[in-house]
C-alpha positions in Angstrom: 0.9 16.9 8.9 1.7 13.4 8.8 5.4 14.1 10.3 4.7 12.1 13.5 3.0 8.9 11.3 5.6 8.7 8.4 8.9 6.9 9.2 12.2 7.6 6.4 14.6 6.1 8.9 15.5 9.5 10.3 13.7 8.2 13.7 13.4 4.9 15.3 9.6 3.5 15.1 9.0 1.9 18.4 5.3 0.5 18.5 4.4 -0.1 21.9 4.8 4.1 21.6 2.0 5.0 19.5 -1.7 5.1 19.4 -3.7 3.1 18.0 -6.9 5.2 18.8 -5.7 8.3 18.3 -7.7 10.7 16.5 -5.9 14.0 16.5 -5.9 15.2 12.9 -9.5 15.2 12.9 -11.6 14.0 16.1 -15.1 14.5 14.2 -16.4 11.5 12.5 -18.5 13.5 10.2 -15.6 15.9 9.4 -13.4 13.4 8.5 -15.7 11.5 6.0 -16.6 15.0 4.4 -13.0 15.9 3.9 -11.8 12.5 2.3 -14.9 13.0 0.2 -13.8 16.0 -1.0 -10.0 14.5 -1.3 -11.7 11.8 -4.2 -12.1 14.9 -7.0 -8.0 15.7 -6.2 -7.2 12.1 -6.6 -8.8 10.8 -9.1 -7.5 13.6 -11.7 -4.0 13.6 -9.8 -4.7 9.7 -11.0 -5.9 10.8 -14.9 -3.1 13.1 -15.3 -0.4 10.5 -14.0 -1.8 8.0 -16.6 -1.7 10.3 -19.2 1.6 11.5 -18.5 3.7 8.4 -18.1 6.8 8.9 -16.8 6.0 7.6 -13.1 4.5 4.9 -11.4 3.2 4.4 -8.1 3.2 1.4 -5.3 1.2 1.7 -2.1 1.9 -1.7 -0.1 -1.0 -2.4 2.4 0.3 -4.6 5.3 -1.6 -4.9 9.0 -2.6 -7.7 11.7 -5.9 -9.4 10.5 -8.9 -7.6 10.7 -7.5 -4.0 10.6 -9.4 -3.3 7.7 -6.6 -3.6 4.9 -10.0 -4.5 2.2 -12.2 -2.0 3.6 -9.4 1.1 3.1 -8.5 0.1 -0.2 -12.2 -0.2 -1.0 -13.4 2.9 0.5 -10.6 5.7 -0.2 -9.4 4.4 -4.0 -12.6 3.6 -5.5 -12.8 7.2 -6.6 -9.8 5.8 -8.9 -10.6 5.3 -12.5 -10.1 1.5 -13.5 -7.4 2.3 -16.1 -4.2 2.5 -14.8 -4.8 0.9 -11.4 -4.6 -2.4 -10.1 -4.7 -4.9 -6.9 -2.5 -7.4 -6.2 -3.5 -9.8 -2.9 -0.4 -11.3 -2.0 -2.1 -14.5 0.4 0.7 -18.3 0.8 3.4 -18.4 -2.5 2.2 -21.2 -4.4 4.9 -24.2 -5.4 5.8 -22.2 -8.4 6.8 -18.6 -6.4 8.7 -20.6 -4.1 11.1 -22.6 -6.8 12.2 -18.5 -7.2 13.5 -15.8 -5.0 11.1 -14.1 -2.8 11.3 -11.2 -4.9 10.1 -13.0 -8.0 6.7 -12.6 -7.4 6.1 -9.3 -6.7 8.4 -8.0 -9.9 5.7 -9.4 -11.9 3.4 -7.3 -10.3 5.2 -3.6 -10.3 3.3 -1.2 -12.5 4.7 0.8 -15.6 5.0 4.6 -15.9 2.0 5.9 -15.3 -0.4 3.2 -13.5 -1.1 2.7 -9.7 -0.3 -0.7 -8.1 -2.4 -1.6 -5.0 0.0 -4.4 -2.9 -2.6 -5.6 -0.7 0.2 -7.6 1.7 3.5 -7.8 -0.3 7.4 -8.9 -0.2 7.1 -7.7 3.6 5.1 -11.2 4.0 8.7 -13.0 4.1 10.0 -10.5 6.7 6.4 -11.2 8.8 5.0 -13.8 9.1 8.1 -15.5 7.3 10.0 -14.0 10.4 7.3 -15.2 12.8 7.3 -19.0 11.2 10.5 -19.2 10.3 9.3 -20.8 7.0 12.4 -19.7 5.5 13.7 -22.8 7.7 11.4 -25.1 5.4 12.2 -24.3 2.0 15.1 -25.2 -0.3 17.9 -23.3 0.6 21.7 -23.8 -0.8 23.9 -25.0 1.5 26.2 -21.9 1.6 23.2 -19.6 3.0 23.0 -19.2 6.8 19.6 -19.7 7.9 20.6 -17.4 11.1 21.0 -14.2 8.3 18.1 -15.0 6.2 16.1 -11.8 7.6 18.5 -10.1 7.6 19.4 -10.4 4.3 15.8 -9.8 3.1 15.8 -6.8 4.9 18.7 -5.4 2.7 17.0 -6.8 -0.5 14.3 -5.1 0.5 15.8 -1.6 0.7 17.9 -2.3 -2.2 14.9 -3.7 -4.5 13.1 -0.4 -3.4 15.8 1.7 -4.2 16.1 0.1 -7.8 12.3 1.4 -8.3 12.6 4.8 -7.0 15.6 4.8 -9.9 13.8 3.5 -11.9 10.8 5.9 -11.9 8.4 3.8 -9.6 7.3 5.6 -6.2 6.4 3.2 -3.3 4.7 4.2 -0.4 3.9 1.6 2.7 0.9 1.9 4.9 0.5 -0.1 8.1 -2.9 -0.2 9.4 -1.8 -0.3 13.1 -4.9 -2.2 15.1 -5.0 -3.0 18.8 -5.4 -6.8 20.2 -8.6 -5.8 22.1 -10.3 -4.5 18.7 -9.0 -7.2 16.8 -11.1 -9.7 19.1 -14.0 -7.3 18.5 -13.8 -7.4 15.0 -13.3 -11.2 14.8 -16.3 -11.5 17.5 -18.7 -9.4 15.1 -17.7 -11.8 12.3 -19.2 -14.7 14.7 -21.5 -12.4 15.7 -23.3 -11.1 12.5 -24.6 -13.2 9.7 -23.5 -10.9 7.1 -20.0 -11.0 8.2 -19.9 -15.2 8.6 -18.3 -15.3 5.4 -15.3 -13.3 6.6 -14.5 -15.8 10.0 -11.4 -18.2 9.7 -10.2 -19.9 12.8 -6.9 -19.6 11.4 -7.0 -15.6 12.3 -8.1 -16.3 16.2 -5.0 -19.1 15.8 -2.7 -16.3 15.4 -3.5 -13.9 17.7 -0.9 -16.0 20.7 1.6 -14.6 18.4 0.5 -11.4 18.7 3.3 -9.8 20.5 6.2 -12.0 17.9 4.3 -10.3 14.8 4.4 -6.7 16.4 8.1 -7.2 17.1 8.0 -8.4 13.4 6.6 -5.0 12.5 8.4 -2.9 14.5 11.9 -4.3 13.2 10.5 -4.3 9.4 10.1 -1.2 9.1 13.2 0.4 11.6 15.0 -1.7 8.9 13.6 -0.6 5.7 11.9 3.1 6.7 13.9 5.6 4.1 13.2 8.6 2.7 12.7 7.3 -1.2 10.2 4.6 0.1 8.7 5.7 3.9 6.8 4.2 6.1 2.9 5.7 7.5 2.2 3.8 10.3 -2.0 4.7 11.1 -3.8 4.2 14.5 -6.6 1.5 13.0 -9.4 1.3 15.8 -11.4 4.0 14.7 -12.1 3.2 10.6 -13.0 6.4 9.6 -10.3 7.9 11.2 -7.8 5.1 9.1 -9.3 5.7 6.0 -9.6 9.6 6.4 -5.6 9.2 7.0 -4.6 7.0 4.6 -6.6 9.4 1.9 -4.7 12.1 2.9 -1.0 10.4 2.8 -2.0 8.9 -1.1 -3.3 12.3 -1.9 0.2 13.9 -0.3 1.8 11.4 -1.7 0.4 12.4 -5.9 0.9 16.3 -5.2 4.3 15.7 -4.7 4.7 13.4 -7.9 3.2 16.2 -9.6 1.9 14.6 -12.8 1.2 16.6 -15.7 -0.8 16.1 -18.7 1.6 16.5 -21.8 1.9 19.3 -24.1 0.7 19.5 -27.5 2.9 21.2 -29.8 2.1 24.2 -32.1 2.7 21.3 -34.6 -0.2 18.9 -33.1 -2.1 21.6 -32.6 -2.1 22.2 -36.7 -2.3 19.1 -37.4 -5.7 18.7 -34.8 -7.6 21.4 -36.8 -6.9 20.2 -40.0 -8.3 17.1 -38.7 -11.3 18.9 -36.9 -12.0 20.5 -40.4 -11.8 17.5 -42.2 -14.8 16.3 -39.5 -16.9 19.4 -39.8 -16.6 19.2 -43.5 -18.3 15.3 -43.1 -21.2 17.0 -41.0 -21.7 19.1 -43.3 -21.1 22.3 -41.4 
């Protein structure tokens, strides 16, 4: 169903060739919302099985340009999940402590345990997106043996190895790029300025970043092509229509959890017999 949105290294990703506006998987807004609502029960059931089984963890990465809808998508799609075993990690500009460590250090601290789901609102990819566009690595402390011309390529390699390591150690990772157009971003920024209830979302820095739009598009394209693998695929989701974007994301996450196939632990006959003993005791206390 999502073959055209999925990038696992078997085909090249060209950002200028993909649509930000299409709604081909569900062209009716009402129907999309109904389908997304129907997905909620399945998502909740699968997450509870994952938590109970405790054999595999899941990281859901969200990356996007500003105003693409990361926060709203996370809220609308994943609000159905139990707070037990689900948490969000938002990665802003690294602190001085984080900069004193390797770039994956702050990410490793938020890798979920088996049975848990971690939602990464931005992620280790910031270091090959804004880090690449602004050349932030050039102003960070580096050993004299580090070739600055190779930093980004080395980070792509590190990310692939890190994600392979997670996969080999029972942690799945699915990466979602919410692909919004430049015009739609401008409209959403205007809404933040003109609608009082959205004023708090506005930052002049977001608008200033638009001068680097083409550079960021190139950075996303390069990052996806360099790190898309079968064990950690990317999904490039059209984001100009929020209702469609949220529906597609719900279907992607549901498909991933179904593929993981978590199951409630089986109870042995011996354990069932033990349960019966405790049940008899409780019935006796109740005078039954």
